[in-house]
N, C-alpha and C positions, 0 to 999 in steps of 0.2 A: 535298442532303447524303446521303451514302451511309449505308446501315444499319450497316455495320461501323464507320464512324467514330463514329456516334451511340452504338453499343454500347460502344466503347472509352472514350468520355467519361464513361460511367456506372460504369466499373469502379473498384474501390478503387485508390487511388494506390499505386504500387510502394513497398514498405517502404524501399528504399534512398534514396528521395527524402524520406522523413519526417525531421523533426528528431531530434536525439539524445534529447531528453526523451520524445517520443512513442514512439520506438522502444524505449527502455528500459521504459516503462510499458505497452507493447503495446496502444496505443490508436491510433485513426485520427488522422492529422495533416492540418490544412487546407492545409498547404504555403504559407501566406502568408509573404512576406518583408518585412522582416527577422525578424519574430516571428510565429509561428502563433497562431491564436485561443486554443488551450489554454494555451500558455505566457503569452500576454498576460493571460488571465483569472486565472491562478494565480500570476503573478509569477516563473515559473521562467526559467532561462537557456535561450534558444532557439538552438541551434547546428545548422547543416545540414552534411551531408557536402560535401566540396569539389566533387564532381561535380554535386550539385544546385545549389550556388551558382553554378556556371558557366553553367547553363542560363538562357536569357532567358525571362522570364514563364512559369513553369511552369503547366500547366493547373490550374485550381481543382478541388479534390476535390468530387465530388457524391455524398454518402453517403446511404444509405437511412436515413430517420428511423424512430424507434420508431412503429409504427402507432397506438399509443394516445396519442401525444403530440399537442398541437395542431398543425395544419398550415395556418398562414396563408399568404396570397399576399404574400410579403415584397417584392414589387417596389415597393410603395408605402411601405415602412418605411425610415427611415434608421437601421437597427439590424441586428444580426446575426440570422441565421436560427436557429430552434430546431434544425433538422436539421444545422446546421454547428457547433453547440456540442458540447462533450464530454459527450453524454448517456451515462451509465454503461451497461455491459453488463448483461444480465439477471442477476439474483441468484438463487442457489440457495435454494429454499424449505426452511427447517428446521422440521419439525413441532414446534410448541410451543403452549402455551395461554396466553392473556393473562388468564384468569380469576384473580381475586384473592380470597383468603380472609382475613377479618379475623384469623384465628389464625396467619397466616403470620408467622414471625420474620425470614425472609430470603428474598429472591427473586433468583435468578440470571436476569437478563434477557438473552435471547439475540438478538443482532442477526443480520442476514442475511448472514453471512460477510464483513463489512466489515473489511478490514485495509489500513492505509496503508503505502505503500512506505517511509516514514520511521520505521516502528516502532509507530505507534499501532494498536491492535487492539481493535475494538469488538464482537468476536464474543461476548464475555461480560463483563458489568459487574455488580457486586454492589450491588444497591439494595434498599431497604426500602420497601414500598408505603405510600402515604398513606392514613390511616384515614378522611379526610374528602373523598376525591376526588369522590364523588357530589354533594357540595354545590357543587363547581365546575361540574358539568354543569347543575345547576338554578339557577345564579346569575341567569340572565336573568329568572326568575320573581320574584326578591326584590322589585323595585319594585312589584309588583302584589298582594302579599299582606301581611297584617298579621303582626307578629312573634308568636311563640308566647306563650301565656298565661304571665304571670309573668316575661317577659323584656322589660326596659325598653330597647329598642333605638331610638336616636335617629339619624335620617339625618345623614350627613356633609354639612357645608355647604362648598361650593366657592366661593371668590371668583372672579368672572369672569376676573381676571388669572391665577389659578392654572390655570384651564381653558385659557386662551390659552397659558400657558407649556407645559403638557403637549402641546397641539396643535402648537406650534412645534417641539418636540423630536421628537415622533413622526413628523412629516411628513418629517423628514430621513433616516429609516431606509432607505427604498427608495433614495434618492439615494446612500447610502453604497455601494450595490452597483454603481454606475456606474464607480467608480474601481478601478483594478487593485490586487489584493492587499488589498482593504478589505472589511470586512463590518460590518453594523449590530451593535450591542452585544448582540443576542439570538442571534447566530450566532457560534460559536467559529471562530477562524481555521482550525483544523485541518479543519473541515467543508468548507471551500472549497478547501483546498490539497491534499486527498487525491487520489489518482489515480482513485478511484472515487467521485466526488461523487454523492450520492444523487439519483435522478431528480427528486424534488420540488424540491430546491434548484437543480439544474442548469437545469431549466425556469424556475424563479423568476428566476434571474439573467438569462436570455434575455428573459423577458417584461417585467422591469423596464426593460431597455434599450429594448424596443419601446414601452413606455408613455411613458417619459420623452423619447424621441427620435423620436416619431411625426411624420411629415410632416403639416402641416395638411390635413384632409380624410380622413385615414386613421383617425381616432379610433374610428369605429364598428367597423372591422375589428379594431382592437386590443382594444376592449371585448369583442367577441364571443369572441376568442381567450382572453382572460383569464377570462371567465365559464365557458368550456368546461373550462379547466384547474381552476378552483375546483370545478366540479361533479365532475370526475374525482377530485380529492383527497377530497371529501366522501363519495363513493361507494366509493372503493377501500378505505379503512380498513385499512392494513397491520397485521399482527399483531406484528411485531417492534419492540422498544423504540426502537432508533435510527431506524428508518424512520418510526415514529410521530412522533418528535421533529421530524424533517425536514419531514414533512407539516404538522405544526402550525406550525412556523416559517414555511413558505412561505405557508400560508393566512393567517397573521397579517400578513405583509408585504403580501399582496394586499388584505386588509381595510383596512389603514392607507392603502395607495395609493388605493383607491377612496374612502375617507372624505374624504381631503384632496385629492381629484382636481381638477386644473385644467380637466378636460374635462366637468365636470358639477356636480351639487350633492350635498348630503348624502343625498339619496334613493337614491343608488347603493348604499349599504349598508342592507340591510333587516334586519328582525328575524330572518328565516331565516338570513342570513349570520352574525349574532351568535350565534344558537343553535348553528349548526354549529361556530363557533369555540370555543364553550364545551364542546361535546361532544368536540372534538379535544383541548382542554385537559384534560378529565376523563380521557380515555383515556391521555394522556401522563402525567398525575399518578398514576394508580392503579398504574402500573408502578414508581413510586418517585420521591420528591422528596428522598431522603436516600441517601447511600452508607452501607452498613453500617459501614464504618470511621469515618465521620464521627461516628456516634452513639457509637462506642466511644472517640472522641477519639484516634484514631491515623490515620496517613496512609493514604488510599485509593490505588488505582491512578489514574494520570493519566486514563485513559480513563473510569473511573467518575465522577471528579470533573467532567470536561468535560461529560458527559451531564447530570448533575444541575444543574450550574451553568447550563448553557444552558436547561434546562427551567424553572428558577426564574425566570430573567430573562425568558423568553418569557411565562410566566404572569403575572408582575408587570406586564409591558407590556400584556397583554390586559386586566387589571383597570383600568389607567389609561385605555385606549381605551374600555372600557365606561363609565367614569365620564363621559367627555366625551360619549359617545353618549346616556346617560341624561339628562345635564344639558341637552343640546340639545333633548331631547324633553320637558323639564319633568318628568322622573321622578326620584324620590329615589335617592340612593346610600347604601349601608350599608357598614360596616366588614366586611372579608372575614374573618370569624371562622374560616372553614375553612382559612385560611392561617396561623392562629396557631401559632407555634412553628417555622415554616419559616425557615431561615437567610436573613438579608439578603445581598445581593450581596457576594462576598468581595473580597479585596484586588486592586488593580490588577496587582500583580506576579504574582499567580497567574494571572489571566485572560490576561495578555500574555506569559507565559513562552514562550521560543523553543524549548525542548527539555525532555525529561523530566528531565535532571539538574538544570537550573535550577529547574524546577517542584518537584522533590523538596526541594531546599534551601529554597525559599521556603515550602513548606508546613510544613516542620519549624519554621521561624521563626514561622509563623502559629500552630502549635499551642502554642508557648511563650508567644506573646503573648495567647492566649485560653485559658489554663489554667482560667479560671473559667467557661468555656462560651462558645461562639460567639454572636455577636449575632443575635437573632431579629428578624424583620420586625415582630413585634408589639411589640417594645420601642420602636419609633418611633411607636406609637399612643398616644393619650391614656389615661392610667390613673392609679391612685393613686401610682405610682412616678415619674410625669412630673415633672421638675424636681428630683428627689432627687439628693443628691451621688453616690450609686452609679450611678444611671441616667445622669446627665450625663457621668460619667467614661467609662462604657462606650460611649455614643454618640459622644463626642469621640474616643475611641481608634479607633473604627470609621471615622469621617469622615477621620481622618488618612491612611488608606491606600486609600480607595476610588477607583475610576475615575469617568469622567464619568457613566456610567449610575448608579452608586451615589449620586453627588451629586445627580442628578436625582430619584431616589427620596427622598433626604433632604430636598431642597427642597420637594417636594410634601407629604411628611409633616409637615415643620416648619410649613408654612402652614396645614395642616388641624388638626394635633394639638398643635402647640407643642413636641413632642419634649422 
């Protein structure tokens, strides 16, 4: 083979051959027919120029992968390559501090220049920090220490069927990522449809496919690649809020995937992984679990709401996974008092809104429906109010509008606390 021919095969494919969507978004196109990998993964319309369509078997693009991304030998995988997936371009670093002060009334969390071509802009979201975020970080210690003096804290009792129910639901989350234009309920659709999917999530989609579609005999290679990516996420610790969220979501998906792995046993998830997961949850939470507008009972920006809604869902899911993890190791589980007051998952219509105008209208209705204050997750726990007329009415009003994720949360809480 000539050197010049080899060099040409490594060159970036000419722009005129790329599909219309990739050309418009100014990203590399894999040139696959009839649909390129980016359009396939995002559900976009893939249209090629007439000249490109007339060519027979156009050469496959061989693009340079991010040097920090995992580099498996994909010849043994029945899955896409990491370096052929739409890994986002490098982000500009915006100097900002993630330090949180308890006296802060409002925090403007600055993401790393993330703006979607369809109008979503995550460069600035207005959030209010969580005052109990550090308790999330130390959650893993709770089964090993006695409650503080004067605090009568009784472990939660999980029926084996409840634990099985949680496990059956959680193990489906990675598989949701195998379907086009589909995301698990802890990742908002806008996060995967944007033209600059965060690197942590882009790699996650690729690794899930490798994991779920690995050829027999390649499991060790997949495992090594997954472990390296988890180590990278644990060490990288991005400073910007939206990147932190994506890192936490990806690490949570990997932990779920490992815990319910068909390739091994429960020992794949170690205490170290769970501690790292809770550390990432803490970092995500301290930047804010509430929109400033939510607390004022007015409509926030769509971007701010997407970020906090995804955060709350991911953290609730982490607590459910932690409950299964502790129960399997015969460790006690306790009520997550540090999450008291955090809002329960919102309406299905809000989470699934297709555009800003639809979301704005649905949120205005939501505000009218909850003029007495939005339902808090702690209202689903056992208390003196459990079973009262007021509490039952609020819980039932919430149940009427939630999606599958909300119903799962309700089912678990109903089994444990009676609601």
